C-alpha positions in Angstrom: -1.0 3.4 14.9 -3.5 2.6 12.1 -3.2 4.8 9.0 -6.6 3.8 7.6 -9.2 6.5 7.9 -6.6 9.1 8.5 -3.7 8.7 6.0 -5.7 6.7 3.4 -9.1 5.2 2.7 -9.9 1.9 1.1 -12.2 2.3 -2.0 -12.6 -1.4 -2.8 -11.2 -4.9 -2.2 -11.9 -7.3 -5.0 -10.9 -10.9 -4.8 -9.9 -12.9 -7.9 -8.6 -16.4 -8.4 -6.0 -18.3 -6.3 -5.6 -15.9 -3.3 -5.3 -12.8 -5.4 -6.9 -9.5 -4.4 -7.0 -6.0 -6.0 -7.3 -3.2 -3.5 -7.9 0.4 -4.5 -6.9 3.1 -2.0 -7.1 6.9 -1.9 -4.3 8.7 -0.1 -5.0 11.9 1.9 -3.3 14.8 0.1 -3.0 17.1 3.1 -1.9 14.7 5.8 0.5 16.3 8.4 3.1 13.6 7.8 4.1 15.4 4.6 5.3 18.4 6.6 8.2 16.2 7.8 8.7 14.0 4.7 9.7 16.3 3.0 8.5 20.0 3.5 10.0 21.2 0.2 8.9 18.2 -1.9 6.5 16.0 -0.1 6.5 12.2 -0.9 4.6 9.3 0.5 7.0 7.6 3.0 7.9 4.1 1.9 7.1 2.7 5.4 3.6 4.1 5.0 3.1 2.2 1.7 4.2 -1.0 3.6 1.7 -0.2 6.4 -1.1 0.2 3.8 -0.3 -3.2 2.4 -0.3 -4.8 5.9 -3.5 -3.1 7.0 -5.3 -4.1 3.7 -4.1 -7.7 4.2 -5.7 -7.5 7.7 -9.0 -6.7 6.2 -8.6 -9.7 3.8 -7.6 -12.3 6.4 -9.7 -11.0 9.2 -6.9 -10.3 11.8 -3.8 -8.2 12.4 -0.9 -9.0 10.1 2.8 -8.5 10.6 5.6 -9.2 8.1 7.9 -11.9 9.5 10.4 -11.6 6.7 10.7 -9.2 3.8 12.5 -11.1 1.1 12.4 -8.3 -1.5 11.2 -4.7 -1.3 11.9 -2.6 -4.3 10.7 1.0 -4.6 10.5 1.7 -8.3 8.8 5.2 -8.3 7.8 7.9 -5.8 4.3 8.8 -4.8 3.8 12.5 -4.8 0.7 13.5 -2.7 -2.0 15.4 -4.5 -5.8 15.6 -4.3 -7.4 12.4 -5.6 -4.2 10.3 -5.5 -5.3 6.7 -5.8 -3.2 3.6 -5.9 -3.9 0.0 -6.6 -2.5 -2.9 -4.6 -2.2 -6.3 -6.3 -1.8 -8.9 -3.6 -1.3 -12.6 -4.0 -1.4 -14.5 -0.8 -0.4 -18.2 -0.8 -0.6 -19.5 2.8 1.9 -17.2 4.5 3.8 -16.0 1.3 2.8 -12.6 -0.1 3.7 -11.2 -3.5 2.5 -7.6 -3.8 2.8 -4.7 -6.2 1.5 -1.1 -5.9 0.7 1.1 -8.9 -0.3 4.7 -9.3 -3.8 4.8 -10.9 -3.1 8.0 -12.8 -0.4 6.6 -15.0 -0.2 2.9 -14.1 3.4 3.3 -13.0 4.6 0.6 -10.6 5.6 2.1 -7.3 6.6 -0.9 -5.2 7.3 -4.6 -5.6 7.3 -6.8 -2.5 7.8 -10.4 -1.5 7.3 -11.2 2.1 6.2 -13.8 4.6 3.4 -13.0 7.0 
């Protein structure tokens, strides 16, 4: 199931040097997934953040992407859903090696650090 267009929308994909991309994404504040994760204190599920990275990479490379290995995946902070929540993905793709980080735009806090093979 694709999350784009339902759980989040891509605002921009900006390429830079040497296989690096900056992707700005807005998350849907009232998505039904938050009713189960968690009803009392909703947070963006970590697996959804990984799916956003994977789907954005698919836009960049022009075909579906899967992670063959995840070497490092560290969640540094939580994403709390609210109206206008935007995040920035910094993606560096070198052949099949991916280094990614996700930050909250509102306070520049790092949310996720990822090293993976696609």
